[in-house]
All heavy atoms as a GROMACS GRO file, in nm:
protein
  549
    1MET      N    1   1.702   6.864  -2.220
    1MET     CA    2   1.690   6.876  -2.075
    1MET      C    3   1.584   6.780  -2.020
    1MET      O    4   1.598   6.728  -1.912
    1MET     CB    5   1.655   7.022  -2.043
    1MET     CG    6   1.655   7.052  -1.897
    1MET     SD    7   1.822   7.041  -1.834
    1MET     CE    8   1.802   7.112  -1.678
    2GLU      N    9   1.478   6.759  -2.097
    2GLU     CA   10   1.372   6.668  -2.054
    2GLU      C   11   1.423   6.525  -2.045
    2GLU      O   12   1.386   6.452  -1.955
    2GLU     CB   13   1.260   6.674  -2.156
    2GLU     CG   14   1.120   6.716  -2.118
    2GLU     CD   15   1.087   6.746  -1.975
    2GLU    OE1   16   1.104   6.859  -1.932
    2GLU    OE2   17   1.039   6.654  -1.908
    3LYS      N   18   1.510   6.485  -2.141
    3LYS     CA   19   1.564   6.349  -2.138
    3LYS      C   20   1.652   6.329  -2.014
    3LYS      O   21   1.654   6.221  -1.956
    3LYS     CB   22   1.645   6.321  -2.264
    3LYS     CG   23   1.561   6.300  -2.386
    3LYS     CD   24   1.647   6.259  -2.502
    3LYS     CE   25   1.559   6.232  -2.624
    3LYS     NZ   26   1.636   6.182  -2.737
    4LEU      N   27   1.723   6.432  -1.975
    4LEU     CA   28   1.808   6.424  -1.856
    4LEU      C   29   1.723   6.406  -1.732
    4LEU      O   30   1.756   6.327  -1.644
    4LEU     CB   31   1.895   6.548  -1.845
    4LEU     CG   32   2.006   6.545  -1.742
    4LEU    CD1   33   2.105   6.434  -1.775
    4LEU    CD2   34   2.078   6.678  -1.737
    5LYS      N   35   1.610   6.477  -1.724
    5LYS     CA   36   1.520   6.462  -1.610
    5LYS      C   37   1.456   6.324  -1.607
    5LYS      O   38   1.435   6.267  -1.501
    5LYS     CB   39   1.410   6.569  -1.614
    5LYS     CG   40   1.457   6.705  -1.573
    5LYS     CD   41   1.342   6.802  -1.570
    5LYS     CE   42   1.388   6.941  -1.529
    5LYS     NZ   43   1.277   7.037  -1.528
    6GLU      N   44   1.427   6.269  -1.725
    6GLU     CA   45   1.370   6.135  -1.732
    6GLU      C   46   1.472   6.029  -1.690
    6GLU      O   47   1.436   5.928  -1.633
    6GLU     CB   48   1.320   6.106  -1.873
    6GLU     CG   49   1.196   6.183  -1.912
    6GLU     CD   50   1.154   6.158  -2.055
    6GLU    OE1   51   1.208   6.065  -2.119
    6GLU    OE2   52   1.067   6.232  -2.104
    7PHE      N   53   1.599   6.053  -1.723
    7PHE     CA   54   1.702   5.955  -1.688
    7PHE      C   55   1.731   5.953  -1.539
    7PHE      O   56   1.746   5.848  -1.480
    7PHE     CB   57   1.831   5.984  -1.767
    7PHE     CG   58   1.940   5.884  -1.739
    7PHE    CD1   59   1.934   5.758  -1.795
    7PHE    CD2   60   2.046   5.916  -1.656
    7PHE    CE1   61   2.033   5.665  -1.769
    7PHE    CE2   62   2.145   5.824  -1.629
    7PHE     CZ   63   2.138   5.698  -1.686
    8PHE      N   64   1.742   6.070  -1.476
    8PHE     CA   65   1.774   6.078  -1.334
    8PHE      C   66   1.647   6.077  -1.251
    8PHE      O   67   1.605   6.178  -1.197
    8PHE     CB   68   1.858   6.202  -1.304
    8PHE     CG   69   2.000   6.190  -1.347
    8PHE    CD1   70   2.049   6.263  -1.453
    8PHE    CD2   71   2.086   6.103  -1.282
    8PHE    CE1   72   2.180   6.251  -1.494
    8PHE    CE2   73   2.218   6.089  -1.322
    8PHE     CZ   74   2.265   6.164  -1.428
    9THR      N   75   1.588   5.959  -1.238
    9THR     CA   76   1.471   5.944  -1.152
    9THR      C   77   1.517   5.937  -1.007
    9THR      O   78   1.638   5.925  -0.979
    9THR     CB   79   1.394   5.816  -1.189
    9THR    OG1   80   1.479   5.703  -1.169
    9THR    CG2   81   1.346   5.820  -1.334
   10ILE      N   82   1.424   5.940  -0.916
   10ILE     CA   83   1.459   5.932  -0.773
   10ILE      C   84   1.527   5.799  -0.742
   10ILE      O   85   1.626   5.794  -0.670
   10ILE     CB   86   1.334   5.951  -0.686
   10ILE    CG1   87   1.283   6.094  -0.701
   10ILE    CG2   88   1.363   5.920  -0.541
   10ILE    CD1   89   1.153   6.121  -0.630
   11LYS      N   90   1.477   5.691  -0.801
   11LYS     CA   91   1.534   5.558  -0.777
   11LYS      C   92   1.679   5.551  -0.826
   11LYS      O   93   1.766   5.503  -0.754
   11LYS     CB   94   1.448   5.453  -0.847
   11LYS     CG   95   1.492   5.312  -0.825
   11LYS     CD   96   1.396   5.217  -0.896
   11LYS     CE   97   1.437   5.075  -0.877
   11LYS     NZ   98   1.346   4.983  -0.945
   12ARG      N   99   1.703   5.599  -0.946
   12ARG     CA  100   1.840   5.595  -1.001
   12ARG      C  101   1.933   5.687  -0.923
   12ARG      O  102   2.051   5.655  -0.903
   12ARG     CB  103   1.839   5.634  -1.148
   12ARG     CG  104   1.783   5.527  -1.236
   12ARG     CD  105   1.790   5.564  -1.380
   12ARG     NE  106   1.736   5.457  -1.462
   12ARG     CZ  107   1.695   5.472  -1.586
   12ARG    NH1  108   1.703   5.592  -1.642
   12ARG    NH2  109   1.647   5.372  -1.653
   13THR      N  110   1.883   5.799  -0.877
   13THR     CA  111   1.965   5.890  -0.798
   13THR      C  112   2.003   5.826  -0.664
   13THR      O  113   2.118   5.836  -0.622
   13THR     CB  114   1.889   6.022  -0.773
   13THR    OG1  115   1.851   6.077  -0.899
   13THR    CG2  116   1.976   6.123  -0.700
   14LEU      N  117   1.908   5.759  -0.600
   14LEU     CA  118   1.938   5.692  -0.472
   14LEU      C  119   2.037   5.577  -0.492
   14LEU      O  120   2.127   5.557  -0.408
   14LEU     CB  121   1.810   5.641  -0.407
   14LEU     CG  122   1.717   5.748  -0.352
   14LEU    CD1  123   1.588   5.686  -0.302
   14LEU    CD2  124   1.785   5.827  -0.243
   15ILE      N  125   2.024   5.503  -0.601
   15ILE     CA  126   2.121   5.396  -0.630
   15ILE      C  127   2.260   5.454  -0.652
   15ILE      O  128   2.359   5.401  -0.600
   15ILE     CB  129   2.074   5.314  -0.752
   15ILE    CG1  130   1.952   5.230  -0.715
   15ILE    CG2  131   2.186   5.224  -0.803
   15ILE    CD1  132   1.887   5.161  -0.832
   16LEU      N  133   2.269   5.564  -0.726
   16LEU     CA  134   2.398   5.628  -0.750
   16LEU      C  135   2.461   5.678  -0.621
   16LEU      O  136   2.581   5.659  -0.597
   16LEU     CB  137   2.382   5.743  -0.849
   16LEU     CG  138   2.508   5.815  -0.892
   16LEU    CD1  139   2.600   5.719  -0.967
   16LEU    CD2  140   2.474   5.934  -0.980
   17ILE      N  141   2.380   5.736  -0.533
   17ILE     CA  142   2.431   5.782  -0.402
   17ILE      C  143   2.479   5.664  -0.321
   17ILE      O  144   2.584   5.670  -0.256
   17ILE     CB  145   2.322   5.863  -0.328
   17ILE    CG1  146   2.300   5.996  -0.399
   17ILE    CG2  147   2.361   5.885  -0.182
   17ILE    CD1  148   2.180   6.073  -0.347
   18GLY      N  149   2.405   5.552  -0.323
   18GLY     CA  150   2.447   5.432  -0.251
   18GLY      C  151   2.578   5.378  -0.300
   18GLY      O  152   2.666   5.340  -0.221
   19ILE      N  153   2.596   5.373  -0.431
   19ILE     CA  154   2.722   5.325  -0.489
   19ILE      C  155   2.838   5.416  -0.449
   19ILE      O  156   2.946   5.368  -0.412
   19ILE     CB  157   2.710   5.314  -0.642
   19ILE    CG1  158   2.616   5.199  -0.678
   19ILE    CG2  159   2.845   5.294  -0.707
   19ILE    CD1  160   2.580   5.194  -0.824
   20ILE      N  161   2.816   5.546  -0.454
   20ILE     CA  162   2.921   5.641  -0.416
   20ILE      C  163   2.959   5.624  -0.269
   20ILE      O  164   3.077   5.623  -0.234
   20ILE     CB  165   2.878   5.785  -0.448
   20ILE    CG1  166   2.873   5.806  -0.599
   20ILE    CG2  167   2.970   5.887  -0.383
   20ILE    CD1  168   2.809   5.935  -0.643
   21LEU      N  169   2.859   5.608  -0.182
   21LEU     CA  170   2.889   5.590  -0.039
   21LEU      C  171   2.964   5.460  -0.013
   21LEU      O  172   3.058   5.457   0.069
   21LEU     CB  173   2.759   5.594   0.042
   21LEU     CG  174   2.693   5.729   0.055
   21LEU    CD1  175   2.558   5.715   0.126
   21LEU    CD2  176   2.783   5.826   0.129
   22ILE      N  177   2.927   5.352  -0.081
   22ILE     CA  178   2.999   5.225  -0.065
   22ILE      C  179   3.144   5.240  -0.110
   22ILE      O  180   3.236   5.192  -0.042
   22ILE     CB  181   2.929   5.112  -0.143
   22ILE    CG1  182   2.798   5.074  -0.074
   22ILE    CG2  183   3.018   4.990  -0.157
   22ILE    CD1  184   2.713   4.978  -0.152
   23LEU      N  185   3.167   5.308  -0.223
   23LEU     CA  186   3.305   5.326  -0.271
   23LEU      C  187   3.387   5.414  -0.179
   23LEU      O  188   3.505   5.386  -0.154
   23LEU     CB  189   3.303   5.383  -0.413
   23LEU     CG  190   3.259   5.285  -0.522
   23LEU    CD1  191   3.250   5.355  -0.655
   23LEU    CD2  192   3.355   5.166  -0.528
   24ILE      N  193   3.327   5.519  -0.125
   24ILE     CA  194   3.400   5.605  -0.029
   24ILE      C  195   3.438   5.524   0.094
   24ILE      O  196   3.553   5.530   0.141
   24ILE     CB  197   3.316   5.728   0.008
   24ILE    CG1  198   3.306   5.824  -0.109
   24ILE    CG2  199   3.374   5.799   0.131
   24ILE    CD1  200   3.208   5.937  -0.088
   25PHE      N  201   3.345   5.447   0.147
   25PHE     CA  202   3.373   5.365   0.265
   25PHE      C  203   3.478   5.259   0.233
   25PHE      O  204   3.567   5.233   0.314
   25PHE     CB  205   3.243   5.299   0.313
   25PHE     CG  206   3.258   5.221   0.439
   25PHE    CD1  207   3.280   5.284   0.560
   25PHE    CD2  208   3.251   5.084   0.436
   25PHE    CE1  209   3.295   5.212   0.676
   25PHE    CE2  210   3.265   5.010   0.553
   25PHE     CZ  211   3.288   5.074   0.673
   26ALA      N  212   3.470   5.199   0.114
   26ALA     CA  213   3.565   5.094   0.078
   26ALA      C  214   3.706   5.150   0.061
   26ALA      O  215   3.802   5.089   0.108
   26ALA     CB  216   3.520   5.027  -0.051
   27PHE      N  217   3.720   5.265  -0.003
   27PHE     CA  218   3.854   5.322  -0.024
   27PHE      C  219   3.916   5.374   0.105
   27PHE      O  220   4.037   5.393   0.112
   27PHE     CB  221   3.850   5.434  -0.128
   27PHE     CG  222   3.858   5.382  -0.269
   27PHE    CD1  223   3.748   5.392  -0.353
   27PHE    CD2  224   3.973   5.324  -0.316
   27PHE    CE1  225   3.754   5.345  -0.483
   27PHE    CE2  226   3.980   5.276  -0.445
   27PHE     CZ  227   3.871   5.287  -0.529
   28SER      N  228   3.836   5.395   0.208
   28SER     CA  229   3.894   5.437   0.336
   28SER      C  230   3.937   5.317   0.421
   28SER      O  231   3.993   5.334   0.528
   28SER     CB  232   3.795   5.524   0.414
   28SER     OG  233   3.682   5.449   0.450
   29ASN      N  234   3.912   5.195   0.373
   29ASN     CA  235   3.949   5.073   0.445
   29ASN      C  236   4.029   4.982   0.353
   29ASN      O  237   3.977   4.888   0.293
   29ASN     CB  238   3.822   4.999   0.491
   29ASN     CG  239   3.749   5.074   0.598
   29ASN    OD1  240   3.797   5.090   0.707
   29ASN    ND2  241   3.632   5.123   0.563
   30LEU      N  242   4.158   5.007   0.342
   30LEU     CA  243   4.242   4.930   0.251
   30LEU      C  244   4.332   4.828   0.321
   30LEU      O  245   4.403   4.752   0.255
   30LEU     CB  246   4.329   5.026   0.168
   30LEU     CG  247   4.253   5.115   0.071
   30LEU    CD1  248   4.347   5.214   0.006
   30LEU    CD2  249   4.180   5.033  -0.033
   31GLU      N  250   4.330   4.823   0.453
   31GLU     CA  251   4.418   4.731   0.524
   31GLU      C  252   4.371   4.586   0.508
   31GLU      O  253   4.252   4.559   0.493
   31GLU     CB  254   4.428   4.766   0.672
   31GLU     CG  255   4.298   4.751   0.749
   31GLU     CD  256   4.210   4.874   0.743
   31GLU    OE1  257   4.249   4.977   0.688
   31GLU    OE2  258   4.099   4.863   0.793
   32PRO      N  259   4.465   4.491   0.507
   32PRO     CA  260   4.426   4.350   0.489
   32PRO      C  261   4.361   4.294   0.615
   32PRO      O  262   4.396   4.330   0.727
   32PRO     CB  263   4.559   4.280   0.459
   32PRO     CG  264   4.664   4.370   0.510
   32PRO     CD  265   4.609   4.509   0.509
   33VAL      N  266   4.264   4.207   0.592
   33VAL     CA  267   4.197   4.135   0.701
   33VAL      C  268   4.192   3.988   0.664
   33VAL      O  269   4.202   3.951   0.548
   33VAL     CB  270   4.054   4.188   0.726
   33VAL    CG1  271   4.055   4.330   0.775
   33VAL    CG2  272   3.968   4.175   0.602
   34SER      N  273   4.175   3.902   0.763
   34SER     CA  274   4.163   3.760   0.734
   34SER      C  275   4.016   3.721   0.730
   34SER      O  276   3.937   3.760   0.817
   34SER     CB  277   4.238   3.676   0.836
   34SER     OG  278   4.190   3.702   0.965
   35VAL      N  279   3.981   3.647   0.628
   35VAL     CA  280   3.844   3.600   0.608
   35VAL      C  281   3.844   3.450   0.621
   35VAL      O  282   3.921   3.381   0.552
   35VAL     CB  283   3.792   3.643   0.468
   35VAL    CG1  284   3.650   3.592   0.447
   35VAL    CG2  285   3.798   3.793   0.452
   36ASN      N  286   3.761   3.396   0.709
   36ASN     CA  287   3.754   3.252   0.731
   36ASN      C  288   3.640   3.192   0.650
   36ASN      O  289   3.524   3.228   0.666
   36ASN     CB  290   3.730   3.223   0.880
   36ASN     CG  291   3.846   3.264   0.965
   36ASN    OD1  292   3.960   3.244   0.926
   36ASN    ND2  293   3.818   3.325   1.078
   37PHE      N  294   3.677   3.100   0.560
   37PHE     CA  295   3.578   3.020   0.489
   37PHE      C  296   3.567   2.888   0.564
   37PHE      O  297   3.632   2.868   0.666
   37PHE     CB  298   3.620   2.998   0.344
   37PHE     CG  299   3.622   3.125   0.264
   37PHE    CD1  300   3.743   3.184   0.229
   37PHE    CD2  301   3.504   3.185   0.224
   37PHE    CE1  302   3.745   3.301   0.154
   37PHE    CE2  303   3.505   3.302   0.150
   37PHE     CZ  304   3.625   3.360   0.116
   38LEU      N  305   3.488   2.797   0.517
   38LEU     CA  306   3.471   2.671   0.588
   38LEU      C  307   3.601   2.591   0.598
   38LEU      O  308   3.628   2.530   0.701
   38LEU     CB  309   3.363   2.585   0.520
   38LEU     CG  310   3.221   2.639   0.529
   38LEU    CD1  311   3.126   2.553   0.447
   38LEU    CD2  312   3.176   2.645   0.674
   39VAL      N  313   3.680   2.592   0.493
   39VAL     CA  314   3.801   2.510   0.493
   39VAL      C  315   3.930   2.589   0.482
   39VAL      O  316   4.037   2.532   0.492
   39VAL     CB  317   3.795   2.407   0.377
   39VAL    CG1  318   3.684   2.306   0.400
   39VAL    CG2  319   3.778   2.476   0.244
   40ALA      N  320   3.922   2.718   0.463
   40ALA     CA  321   4.044   2.795   0.442
   40ALA      C  322   4.031   2.935   0.504
   40ALA      O  323   3.921   2.983   0.530
   40ALA     CB  324   4.073   2.808   0.293
   41GLU      N  325   4.145   2.995   0.526
   41GLU     CA  326   4.151   3.133   0.573
   41GLU      C  327   4.232   3.214   0.473
   41GLU      O  328   4.341   3.173   0.433
   41GLU     CB  329   4.218   3.139   0.710
   41GLU     CG  330   4.225   3.278   0.767
   41GLU     CD  331   4.285   3.279   0.907
   41GLU    OE1  332   4.264   3.182   0.981
   41GLU    OE2  333   4.354   3.376   0.937
   42VAL      N  334   4.178   3.327   0.432
   42VAL     CA  335   4.240   3.408   0.327
   42VAL      C  336   4.258   3.549   0.380
   42VAL      O  337   4.171   3.603   0.447
   42VAL     CB  338   4.151   3.411   0.200
   42VAL    CG1  339   4.212   3.495   0.092
   42VAL    CG2  340   4.121   3.271   0.152
   43LYS      N  341   4.374   3.609   0.349
   43LYS     CA  342   4.396   3.750   0.384
   43LYS      C  343   4.375   3.833   0.258
   43LYS      O  344   4.446   3.815   0.159
   43LYS     CB  345   4.537   3.772   0.438
   43LYS     CG  346   4.553   3.730   0.580
   43LYS     CD  347   4.682   3.786   0.635
   43LYS     CE  348   4.686   3.757   0.783
   43LYS     NZ  349   4.680   3.874   0.863
   44ILE      N  350   4.276   3.921   0.263
   44ILE     CA  351   4.247   4.009   0.151
   44ILE      C  352   4.226   4.150   0.205
   44ILE      O  353   4.191   4.168   0.322
   44ILE     CB  354   4.121   3.964   0.072
   44ILE    CG1  355   3.998   3.962   0.163
   44ILE    CG2  356   4.141   3.831   0.005
   44ILE    CD1  357   3.868   3.940   0.090
   45PRO      N  358   4.245   4.251   0.121
   45PRO     CA  359   4.215   4.388   0.165
   45PRO      C  360   4.065   4.403   0.194
   45PRO      O  361   3.981   4.346   0.126
   45PRO     CB  362   4.257   4.475   0.047
   45PRO     CG  363   4.355   4.393  -0.028
   45PRO     CD  364   4.313   4.251  -0.009
   46LEU      N  365   4.036   4.478   0.297
   46LEU     CA  366   3.897   4.501   0.336
   46LEU      C  367   3.818   4.566   0.223
   46LEU      O  368   3.697   4.549   0.210
   46LEU     CB  369   3.893   4.587   0.462
   46LEU     CG  370   3.760   4.604   0.531
   46LEU    CD1  371   3.698   4.471   0.566
   46LEU    CD2  372   3.777   4.689   0.656
   47PHE      N  373   3.888   4.640   0.135
   47PHE     CA  374   3.825   4.704   0.020
   47PHE      C  375   3.749   4.603  -0.065
   47PHE      O  376   3.634   4.624  -0.101
   47PHE     CB  377   3.933   4.773  -0.064
   47PHE     CG  378   3.886   4.820  -0.199
   47PHE    CD1  379   3.817   4.939  -0.210
   47PHE    CD2  380   3.909   4.744  -0.312
   47PHE    CE1  381   3.772   4.982  -0.334
   47PHE    CE2  382   3.866   4.787  -0.435
   47PHE     CZ  383   3.797   4.906  -0.445
   48TYR      N  384   3.814   4.489  -0.096
   48TYR     CA  385   3.750   4.387  -0.180
   48TYR      C  386   3.628   4.327  -0.111
   48TYR      O  387   3.528   4.296  -0.175
   48TYR     CB  388   3.849   4.277  -0.215
   48TYR     CG  389   3.960   4.323  -0.306
   48TYR    CD1  390   4.092   4.299  -0.274
   48TYR    CD2  391   3.933   4.391  -0.424
   48TYR    CE1  392   4.195   4.341  -0.357
   48TYR    CE2  393   4.034   4.433  -0.507
   48TYR     CZ  394   4.165   4.407  -0.473
   48TYR     OH  395   4.266   4.450  -0.556
   49GLU      N  396   3.638   4.310   0.017
   49GLU     CA  397   3.527   4.253   0.093
   49GLU      C  398   3.406   4.347   0.093
   49GLU      O  399   3.293   4.305   0.068
   49GLU     CB  400   3.572   4.224   0.236
   49GLU     CG  401   3.474   4.144   0.315
   49GLU     CD  402   3.530   4.104   0.450
   49GLU    OE1  403   3.652   4.113   0.473
   49GLU    OE2  404   3.449   4.065   0.534
   50ILE      N  405   3.430   4.475   0.115
   50ILE     CA  406   3.321   4.572   0.118
   50ILE      C  407   3.257   4.585  -0.020
   50ILE      O  408   3.133   4.584  -0.032
   50ILE     CB  409   3.373   4.709   0.167
   50ILE    CG1  410   3.415   4.699   0.314
   50ILE    CG2  411   3.268   4.817   0.149
   50ILE    CD1  412   3.488   4.821   0.365
   51VAL      N  413   3.337   4.597  -0.124
   51VAL     CA  414   3.282   4.610  -0.260
   51VAL      C  415   3.208   4.482  -0.299
   51VAL      O  416   3.100   4.487  -0.357
   51VAL     CB  417   3.393   4.644  -0.361
   51VAL    CG1  418   3.342   4.635  -0.504
   51VAL    CG2  419   3.447   4.783  -0.334
   52GLY      N  420   3.263   4.367  -0.264
   52GLY     CA  421   3.198   4.240  -0.295
   52GLY      C  422   3.062   4.226  -0.228
   52GLY      O  423   2.964   4.184  -0.291
   53ILE      N  424   3.054   4.264  -0.101
   53ILE     CA  425   2.927   4.258  -0.029
   53ILE      C  426   2.827   4.356  -0.091
   53ILE      O  427   2.708   4.324  -0.105
   53ILE     CB  428   2.948   4.289   0.121
   53ILE    CG1  429   3.038   4.184   0.185
   53ILE    CG2  430   2.816   4.301   0.193
   53ILE    CD1  431   2.978   4.047   0.191
   54GLY      N  432   2.874   4.473  -0.131
   54GLY     CA  433   2.785   4.570  -0.196
   54GLY      C  434   2.731   4.518  -0.328
   54GLY      O  435   2.612   4.531  -0.358
   55VAL      N  436   2.818   4.456  -0.408
   55VAL     CA  437   2.774   4.400  -0.536
   55VAL      C  438   2.675   4.287  -0.515
   55VAL      O  439   2.572   4.279  -0.583
   55VAL     CB  440   2.897   4.353  -0.618
   55VAL    CG1  441   2.855   4.269  -0.738
   55VAL    CG2  442   2.979   4.471  -0.663
   56ILE      N  443   2.703   4.200  -0.419
   56ILE     CA  444   2.609   4.090  -0.389
   56ILE      C  445   2.475   4.145  -0.343
   56ILE      O  446   2.369   4.096  -0.383
   56ILE     CB  447   2.670   3.995  -0.284
   56ILE    CG1  448   2.786   3.917  -0.344
   56ILE    CG2  449   2.564   3.898  -0.229
   56ILE    CD1  450   2.869   3.840  -0.244
   57GLY      N  451   2.477   4.250  -0.263
   57GLY     CA  452   2.353   4.312  -0.216
   57GLY      C  453   2.272   4.371  -0.330
   57GLY      O  454   2.149   4.355  -0.336
   58PHE      N  455   2.338   4.440  -0.423
   58PHE     CA  456   2.267   4.497  -0.537
   58PHE      C  457   2.210   4.388  -0.628
   58PHE      O  458   2.099   4.400  -0.679
   58PHE     CB  459   2.357   4.591  -0.617
   58PHE     CG  460   2.365   4.728  -0.560
   58PHE    CD1  461   2.483   4.774  -0.502
   58PHE    CD2  462   2.255   4.813  -0.561
   58PHE    CE1  463   2.491   4.901  -0.449
   58PHE    CE2  464   2.263   4.941  -0.507
   58PHE     CZ  465   2.381   4.984  -0.451
   59ILE      N  466   2.286   4.281  -0.647
   59ILE     CA  467   2.237   4.171  -0.731
   59ILE      C  468   2.116   4.104  -0.667
   59ILE      O  469   2.015   4.078  -0.734
   59ILE     CB  470   2.350   4.069  -0.758
   59ILE    CG1  471   2.455   4.130  -0.851
   59ILE    CG2  472   2.294   3.940  -0.818
   59ILE    CD1  473   2.580   4.045  -0.867
   60CYS      N  474   2.123   4.079  -0.537
   60CYS     CA  475   2.008   4.019  -0.467
   60CYS      C  476   1.887   4.112  -0.472
   60CYS      O  477   1.774   4.066  -0.495
   60CYS     CB  478   2.044   3.989  -0.322
   60CYS     SG  479   2.158   3.854  -0.302
   61GLY      N  480   1.907   4.239  -0.454
   61GLY     CA  481   1.798   4.335  -0.462
   61GLY      C  482   1.736   4.339  -0.600
   61GLY      O  483   1.613   4.349  -0.614
   62TYR      N  484   1.818   4.329  -0.703
   62TYR     CA  485   1.767   4.330  -0.839
   62TYR      C  486   1.680   4.208  -0.867
   62TYR      O  487   1.573   4.219  -0.925
   62TYR     CB  488   1.884   4.335  -0.938
   62TYR     CG  489   1.841   4.328  -1.083
   62TYR    CD1  490   1.788   4.441  -1.145
   62TYR    CD2  491   1.851   4.211  -1.155
   62TYR    CE1  492   1.747   4.436  -1.277
   62TYR    CE2  493   1.809   4.205  -1.287
   62TYR     CZ  494   1.757   4.317  -1.348
   62TYR     OH  495   1.717   4.312  -1.477
   63PHE      N  496   1.726   4.090  -0.824
   63PHE     CA  497   1.650   3.969  -0.853
   63PHE      C  498   1.529   3.953  -0.763
   63PHE      O  499   1.430   3.890  -0.800
   63PHE     CB  500   1.739   3.846  -0.841
   63PHE     CG  501   1.831   3.830  -0.960
   63PHE    CD1  502   1.969   3.835  -0.942
   63PHE    CD2  503   1.782   3.813  -1.086
   63PHE    CE1  504   2.054   3.821  -1.050
   63PHE    CE2  505   1.866   3.800  -1.196
   63PHE     CZ  506   2.002   3.804  -1.178
   64LEU      N  507   1.533   4.008  -0.643
   64LEU     CA  508   1.420   3.993  -0.550
   64LEU      C  509   1.315   4.102  -0.564
   64LEU      O  510   1.209   4.092  -0.503
   64LEU     CB  511   1.472   3.986  -0.406
   64LEU     CG  512   1.556   3.865  -0.373
   64LEU    CD1  513   1.608   3.875  -0.231
   64LEU    CD2  514   1.478   3.738  -0.391
   65LYS      N  515   1.340   4.206  -0.641
   65LYS     CA  516   1.244   4.315  -0.652
   65LYS      C  517   1.116   4.272  -0.725
   65LYS      O  518   1.012   4.329  -0.704
   65LYS     CB  519   1.305   4.436  -0.721
   65LYS     CG  520   1.325   4.421  -0.869
   65LYS     CD  521   1.378   4.547  -0.930
   65LYS     CE  522   1.397   4.523  -1.081
   65LYS     NZ  523   1.450   4.638  -1.147
   66ASN      N  524   1.124   4.171  -0.810
   66ASN     CA  525   1.009   4.125  -0.884
   66ASN      C  526   0.934   4.012  -0.814
   66ASN      O  527   0.836   3.962  -0.868
   66ASN     CB  528   1.051   4.080  -1.024
   66ASN     CG  529   1.105   4.195  -1.107
   66ASN    OD1  530   1.059   4.308  -1.092
   66ASN    ND2  531   1.202   4.167  -1.190
   67LYS      N  532   0.979   3.968  -0.699
   67LYS     CA  533   0.917   3.857  -0.626
   67LYS      C  534   0.812   3.911  -0.530
   67LYS      O  535   0.836   3.924  -0.411
   67LYS     CB  536   1.023   3.778  -0.549
   67LYS     CG  537   1.134   3.725  -0.633
   67LYS     CD  538   1.096   3.596  -0.696
   67LYS     CE  539   1.214   3.541  -0.773
   67LYS     NZ  540   1.187   3.422  -0.841
   68LYS      N  541   0.696   3.945  -0.581
   68LYS     CA  542   0.590   3.997  -0.493
   68LYS      C  543   0.466   3.914  -0.501
   68LYS      O  544   0.434   3.849  -0.591
   68LYS     CB  545   0.556   4.141  -0.529
   68LYS     CG  546   0.665   4.235  -0.491
   68LYS     CD  547   0.621   4.377  -0.515
   68LYS     CE  548   0.731   4.472  -0.470
   68LYS     NZ  549   0.695   4.609  -0.486
   0.00000   0.00000   0.00000
């Protein structure tokens, strides 16, 4: 039981809640949208866009947390 309490810290719990909220929001938005890049326009489901932005945000947060 002690190991379980050590694993589920407040930080890890908040990250898990954030991931769950992003997935719930993403699965409720499955319709295709058009995304404009500099030279092209692509139609993709909004789900991929939301999950992609979430992953990019977590990666940026991970790398920037040590820059103090």
